[in-house]
N, C-alpha and C positions, 0 to 999 in steps of 0.2 A: 746302544753300548755295549763295548766286548769285555764278558765277564774274565778276568785273568785268574787263573788256577791251577793248583799242579793237578796235571791231567794223568801221568805215569810214574809207578814206581820209579828211585832213582835206579834200583839194581837193575831192573829191565832195561832201563835205558845206559847199563854200563856205569853207573856211578856208586861210590860208596857214602851213604846217605850220613853218616857221621863224619865221613870229612869235609862233605858239603856244608854240613854244620859249621863250618870254620868261618866260613864266611858270615854268616849271620855274627859271630861270635866275635872277628877282629873289625866289621864296621860299629857294631853296638859299642867294641873299645872308643873308637872316635866319639860317639854320643855321651857316654862315660868323661870324655876327656873335654867334652864338650867342643868339641869341632867340627861338627859337622851339625846341622839343623835334623836331619835325617834323611831316609834313604830308603831304594827300592831296587833288588837286583832281581834279575828274572835267569835264569839257566836252562837254555833246552834241548833236546836233541832230539833227533827225527821227526822233528816237529811238534812235540811234546813239551810241556814245561814241565824239567824235574827236579825244580825247587824255584821257591818264592821266597826272599826273605826281605824284611822291612823293621822299619822301628823310628823312632822319633816323630818329630814334628813337621809338617806342612807349612805350619804356622803357629812360631812359640808363640809371639804374642796374643795370639787369639786361642791359643791352646786346642789346636785341630791336629789330629795325627794324622802321619802317612798312610793313607789308603791305598788298594790296589787300583781307586779310580782316581784318584790323584792326577791332576794336569800340570804338565811340568813344561816349560822353557825349554827346548829343546836347542836355540841358537843355531851352531855349526851343524847338528844334526840334518838340519835342514837342507845342507850341501848335499847330499847324496839323491836326495828327493829330487832336486833340480837338475842333478845330473842323468837321474833316471828319464825327464822328463826330455832333456833336450837328444838322450838317445833313443826316445820315442820317434821323436822329429827326424832323426838319422833313419831310423829303421822306415818311416815314411816318405823315404827319398825327398825331401823337400830342403835337405841340409847336408853337408859331407863333412865329415871331419877334419879334411882337411881345405876346406871352403874359407877366406877371409871371412873376419865379421862384418870387416867394411861393408859389404856386400847387402848389409841389412843395417848395421850401425854407420853409419855417413863422417858420425864423428870421430871413429876414428882410421879414417881414412889415410890420414900420416901423422903418424906418431911418431914422437920424438923421444929420442932416451937421453937421460944424464950421463953426463959425462965428466963432471968434476962443479965446484962449488955450495952453495950452502940454500939453502931455502929461500931464501930473498934473493940470492942472486948467482940464477944456475946458466952454466952451459952444458948446450943441448947437440944433439947431433939426429939425423933423420934415423929410424929404424931402416934397416937392410932387410927386413924380413916381415911379410904382414901380421898383425893376430890372428890367429886362427882359432878356430872351435876348438881344436886339442888343445890350444893353448889354453882357454879359461879351464876347460876340463883338467887339465893336468897343473896349473896353477905355476905355468911357466911364461904368461903373457908378459912378465916385465911391472906388474900392477903390484899395489901392496897394502895395507892398512897404516892408517895413523898410527896407532895403541902401538907398534912394532918399538916406534924409537930407538930406531939404528940407524938411520939415513936419513940424509936430507929431503929425499922425495916423501920420508915419512912425515916430515915436518910440514912439507907444501898439504899435505893432505890434512892435516889438525887445523893450519891456519883456514883452509877453505871448509870449514867444518865438519869433516869426518874423522871422528876420533874413535870413538864406540858406536857410533850412531849416524844419522843423515840429519842434515841443516832440518829443521821444524817447516813443513808444509812441501818439500819437496818429492815428485814424485820419483818412480821408476827408472824413466824415460829422462827425466831431469837429472837425477844421479849420474847416470849414464853419460850423459853430454859432461855433466860437472869432472866428472872422473876423466873423461878422456880428453880435456884441456891441461890435465898433470903429466910433467914427464913420464917415462918408465925407468925403475932403474936398472933395465938393460935391456940388450938385444933379444925379442920374442924365442924363447925356444934355449936359449943356453943357461937358464940358471933356474933353479925352483925358490918358491917364497911365495908363503901363504897369504892372499891375499884377497882383495874383493872381487875376483875374478868370476865367483859363482854369483854374485848380485848381478855383474854384465851379462852373466848367461842367462839368469833371471829375464833379463829385457832381451835375450835376442829370442828366447822361447817365446815372449808376448810378440814379437813383431813377426816371426816366421808363421806361428800358429794363429796370429789373429785374434789372440783372445789375454783378458789379463789374467797375470801369472796366479791370482789366489783363484780365479774361475779356470783355469786348466788343471791346477793339481785338482782341485774340488771334481770336475768332471771327469776328467781323463785317470786321476792315480785314486784319491781317498774313496772316492763313491763306488769306484769300480772293487776296490779292496774291503769296503765296510771299514775304514777308518773315520767314522764319523763326529769324534773329537778331535779330530783335527785341523788347524787352519791359523791363520794370522790373526783372530782375534777369538779369545774365550767365549761360547756363546753366554750372554747375561744371565741363565739362570742356572751355570755352572760354575760361574765366580768365585763360590765358596768352596770349590774343589782346588782352586789354581794355587800353586804353592809360590808361596813369599820367595823373596830373593834377598840372599846375603851374602855379604863379605866378612872374612875377619876381623876381630877387630884390633888395632894397632897396635893395643897393650897387651891384650888378654889372646887373642886370638879366637874368641869367640864367636858364635855368629853375630853381626851384628846387621841389619834391616837396611836394606839397600831401596830405599824409596821412591828414587829416582829412575833407575832401572828397572826398578818393579812395574812401571806403567806397561814394559812390554808384555804383549798378550791382552792385556785388560781393555785396551781403549783401540780403535781400527786404525791401522798405522796408513800414513801418505801415501808409504815407501812401501812395496812388497820384496822383503830383502829376500830375495832368494838365496841368500849365502850365511840366513842368520834368523828372520822371523816368524817360525813356528811352534806353536804349541800343542803339545799331543797328550794324552794317555801313555802308559805302557802297554795295553793294550792294544792299541793303533798302533804304536812302531814295532809292536811284536809283528803284527801284520805285516808291514813293509818288509822287515828282517826274514821273514819265513818267502816272500815273495821270490827275495833275491837268493835264499839258499836253496829254491828249486828251479833255479833257472831263469827269473821273472814270470811264474805262475805260481798261484795259488786258488785254491778250490774253481778252478776250471774258469777263470779270467786269467788271462795272459795279457802282460804290460810289453814285455821285451822276449825277446829268444835266447833261447840260451847263450848262443854264440856270442851275442851279443854280452851279456853277462858275465862270460869267461873273461871279454876282451877288456872291460870296464877293470875285473877284478886281476888284469895283472898288467906288470910293473912298464911303464911307459917311459920312464926316467934314460935319456939315448946312454946307449951302452949297457942298459939293466944296473945302473949306479945305485946305491941307495941316498936317502935324503939329506944324511949327513954329508956324503960327499958332494950332492951336487945343490944343497942348500944355500941361499942368500942369507937366508932369516928366518930360518925355520921355528914358529911358534907353537912348543908341544911341551907334554907334563916331563918327558922323557927322551934321553938321546934315542934319535931315530936310525942307529946304525942297525943294518939287515934291514930297512923298509925301505921299500920302495913308493912309486906312487902312480896308481890308475887314472881309469875318467873317472873321478869324485871320490875314491876311497884311498885311506893307507893300504898297502900290500907286502905282507911279509916273506919276504923272500928267502932269507938266511936266520933261521934261528938262533944257530950256532953264536952269528954276529950279533945277535940281537940278544942274547944271553937268556931265552923264554922258552917257558915250554909249549909254548903255543907252535899251531903246523906250519909250513910253508905254504904259503897261498891264503893263509887269513886275509880277509878285507875287512876293513875297521875304519871308522873315526866318532867324534867326539863334540861337545859342546862347550862354551866358553864357562856355563855353570855348572862344570865337572860331570856332567854326564855324558855316555859313553854308548858304543854297542860294538861289536864286530860277529862276523858271520864265518864261520872255519867248515867249507865243504868237505874238508877229509877227512874230517871228523861227525860231520852234519849236526853241528854246536851252533846254538848263537848264543847273545849272552847280552842285556840288556843291564845297566847300569842309571839311574836317575838320583840326583838331590840338584839342590840350588846353591852354590855358592861359587861366587867367584872371586878369582880365576881359576881357571882349572890346571894352572899349575902350582896351585895351592899346595896341593897333597898326591904323592905318587898314587893315585888311588887305580889308574886305568894298571896299573905294573904290577899291583899285588894283587886285584882281583883276578887278570890272567894265571897267574900262578896258583890260587885260591881253585879254583874253576878246574885246571889241567891236575892238579895234583888229586883232586878227587875223581877223578875220570880212572876206572881200574879196570876195563877190560882190555 
């Protein structure tokens, strides 16, 4: 188990300690208003933890507090892990970013694109461009999520059983085949839409590597990095440390236990969701972000080359446009003006346009239960935030946290 603790004086890391305490005060305010169950925030610089802020409950009903070893469902913070796995295969020469995915996933050999109609009666046309690996990594493949609820294809996903989860008993191979039967929202590469693309990417990792996704993650990423408590299922001996999952009560906004989705991370899944299935401790995910900050290496273990990480953390949207310009159905907690998208992360291109204190080149992502992380190579900063409140659009936590962190950086 990784012990997460403050290991540098904030002043030595360029932070004002009093200003850092504003993080605690701000999120304690959420608890005082009974809007969050509990939280944990981690701020690092130069690889050292300069600030830990935590309070509240990991399980309100059981009276269990948030602790540094609490286990969290990170949902879409799984996506960067899957993206790293795919790029490891690219580095090994097993696949190329421009390769059509149908080379390994024949179910995607002849995709069709929605042109008109409803989810009951859709008109489609053949795709003019094959879905390529970089389309999956950048969410430009034309895939979607059922929970977007903005397009007839979203409805078709829900009717097929893909809303916030996967039909019971379906494995990742079956998932890929079922999604391939649905039409695309748009021609591959023509727009950006947050989607199940990273789940399909996970299936691609399985086929190309010859390993189940959980085994690849464990053997190639988690064990090498010392991430001993990250996986698709919580160890039975550690279930008491898994945080409960909550949604805002429709009347009071108080955290209301969500037992149905709370099974995520408790039981072994039939489908290893590369887009949202992992649980992790803050200490484990801290190791992952430090590997990214250091250009793919940590404590003598190298997963990726530094040029690969730089490529991943570069905006790949055509013409360098941002998500607000290129997006078709952006699912986010805040406007994405000034943010592009790389190979698995959002990328901050223009802090002025984004109206943020953060640095150009920051790359980041978050999870459905309001978790978040970012890596700022310019300032040598990483930040993690954990709670368990669905959906992530409930409060502007990530915008607030960015301002709170950077106002404390005074060197």
